[in-house]
C-alpha positions, 0 to 999 in steps of 0.5 A, spaced: 751 606 701 750 609 708 756 612 712 758 606 716 758 601 710 763 606 707 767 606 713 767 598 714 769 597 707 775 602 708 777 598 714 776 591 711 780 594 705 786 596 709 786 590 713 786 586 707 792 590 704 796 589 711 794 582 711 797 581 704 803 584 706 804 580 712 803 574 709 808 576 703 814 578 707 813 572 712 810 566 708 812 567 700 819 565 699 824 571 698 828 571 691 834 567 691 841 567 689 844 560 688 851 559 688 854 553 685 862 551 686 866 547 681 873 545 684 877 540 680 878 537 673 873 537 667 872 530 666 866 527 663 863 525 670 864 532 672 861 535 666 855 531 666 854 532 674 855 540 673 850 540 667 845 537 671 846 542 677 846 548 672 839 545 668 836 544 675 837 551 677 835 554 670 828 550 671 827 553 678 823 559 678 825 561 685 832 562 683 833 569 680 840 569 679 846 564 679 853 565 682 858 560 679 865 559 683 870 556 679 877 553 681 879 549 675 885 547 671 881 545 665 880 538 663 877 534 656 875 539 651 869 536 649 867 536 657 869 544 657 865 546 651 859 542 653 859 545 660 860 552 656 854 551 652 850 549 658 852 555 662 849 559 656 843 556 656 842 558 663 844 565 662 839 566 657 834 566 662 837 568 668 844 572 670 850 568 671 856 571 675 862 567 675 867 568 681 874 565 680 877 562 686 885 562 685 885 558 678 880 558 672 885 556 666 884 553 659 877 549 660 876 552 667 876 559 663 872 556 658 866 556 663 868 562 666 867 566 659 860 564 659 858 569 665 855 575 664 860 578 669 867 575 671 870 576 678 877 574 680 882 576 686 888 580 683 893 574 685 888 569 681 891 565 675 886 566 669 886 564 661 890 559 658 886 559 652 888 553 647 888 546 646 893 540 648 893 533 645 898 527 645 903 527 639 900 524 633 903 517 631 902 514 624 897 509 622 899 502 624 896 495 623 895 491 629 898 484 628 892 480 631 886 483 628 883 485 621 881 492 620 878 496 614 880 502 611 887 505 613 885 509 619 881 505 622 885 504 628 888 511 629 882 515 626 886 519 621 893 521 619 897 525 624 895 531 620 888 530 621 889 529 628 893 536 628 888 539 624 883 537 629 887 540 635 887 546 631 879 546 630 878 545 637 882 551 639 879 556 634 872 554 637 875 556 644 878 562 642 872 564 637 867 563 643 871 567 648 872 573 643 864 573 642 863 573 650 868 577 652 868 583 646 861 584 648 862 585 655 859 592 657 863 593 663 870 591 661 870 588 654 876 584 651 882 588 649 886 582 646 886 580 639 884 573 637 891 572 635 894 574 642 888 570 645 890 564 642 897 565 645 894 561 651 898 566 656 896 565 663 895 572 667 894 574 674 887 577 676 890 584 675 893 583 668 886 579 666 883 585 668 887 590 664 886 585 658 879 584 659 879 577 661 875 579 667 870 584 669 872 586 676 877 584 682 873 581 687 870 574 690 864 571 692 861 577 696 862 581 690 859 576 685 853 575 689 852 582 690 853 583 682 848 577 681 842 580 685 843 587 682 843 584 675 837 580 677 834 587 680 832 584 687 834 587 693 831 582 698 834 575 697 837 569 700 843 566 698 843 558 698 848 553 696 844 549 690 848 543 690 845 542 697 839 544 696 837 540 690 841 534 693 847 533 689 854 532 691 859 537 691 860 540 684 867 537 683 871 534 678 876 528 679 880 528 685 886 531 684 890 525 685 887 522 679 888 527 674 894 524 671 890 518 671 885 521 667 890 524 662 893 517 662 887 513 660 884 518 656 882 515 649 887 516 643 887 522 640 884 526 646 884 533 646 885 537 652 883 544 655 888 543 661 893 548 664 899 548 661 903 546 667 900 540 668 904 535 664 901 530 659 904 523 659 908 524 653 911 530 656 913 527 663 921 528 664 925 523 668 926 526 675 933 528 674 932 532 669 925 535 672 926 543 674 924 544 681 921 550 680 916 547 675 915 541 679 913 546 685 908 549 680 905 542 678 904 540 685 901 547 686 896 546 680 894 539 683 893 541 690 886 539 692 885 545 696 889 550 692 888 558 694 891 564 692 896 563 697 898 557 695 899 559 688 903 565 690 909 560 692 911 560 684 912 567 684 919 570 687 919 571 694 919 579 695 920 579 703 927 577 707 927 570 710 
């Protein structure tokens, strides 16, 4: 080749390289960290909506990592467990970081346990690993209908119902132990029996026992998600808004007791112990005011860390 042809080819190659870089930086979309916020109770409707949103994120190649922000006292056992498995499927393909906003109790913590990393403020409420259900009754016979089998109406004896409640709790404990014991940052320090005591921990206590990986909030969660995905230049988007979903929320909090009252017979809950089931509701005259304040805080639609501190002793003078 002649010298001028070589020079022309070199100039053309440099031009193509520069043009490619410019187009890549200005036209090609930057990697995305998607944020999903779930707030409220995990009933069937909320679990299905959240699962659909998570599945969309799993299939979206432009989403490099997901941050799930949780403020939930839990809900139905089946809803909590099925959502946990949906989150594990997402985690198989891209990093999942969970951020606790004030509360991830019972079924709410079940969701959190699916994350690669869990962040929570020091004053958040975390844990309560266990199940609840109505007091089982003996088999009955309906006077106005016929039924086959002694347990057709109740589904089993009271001992069957107690056994099923325990089986659900055992599965919950087993899954939490499997996920948290494998944490490379802050593995679980509780035994399965200790975890099954269903204690609620402050975020700082949860860190000490390995229920979370670090103290922090949304900012720290997004940074960790990007780090796990190996991306340095990225955009952050609200996935519910990007996909045209409504907010990923459970039933409005004023419907929580309605959800519990209208649950099918023998329903099993993974629900914050401070929220009364109908069978446990006492008369107003016998209700302890501090317990009522705790329940009111648990039902507050926009509960934040400051709200939850109301149940703690006041350390400052009035």
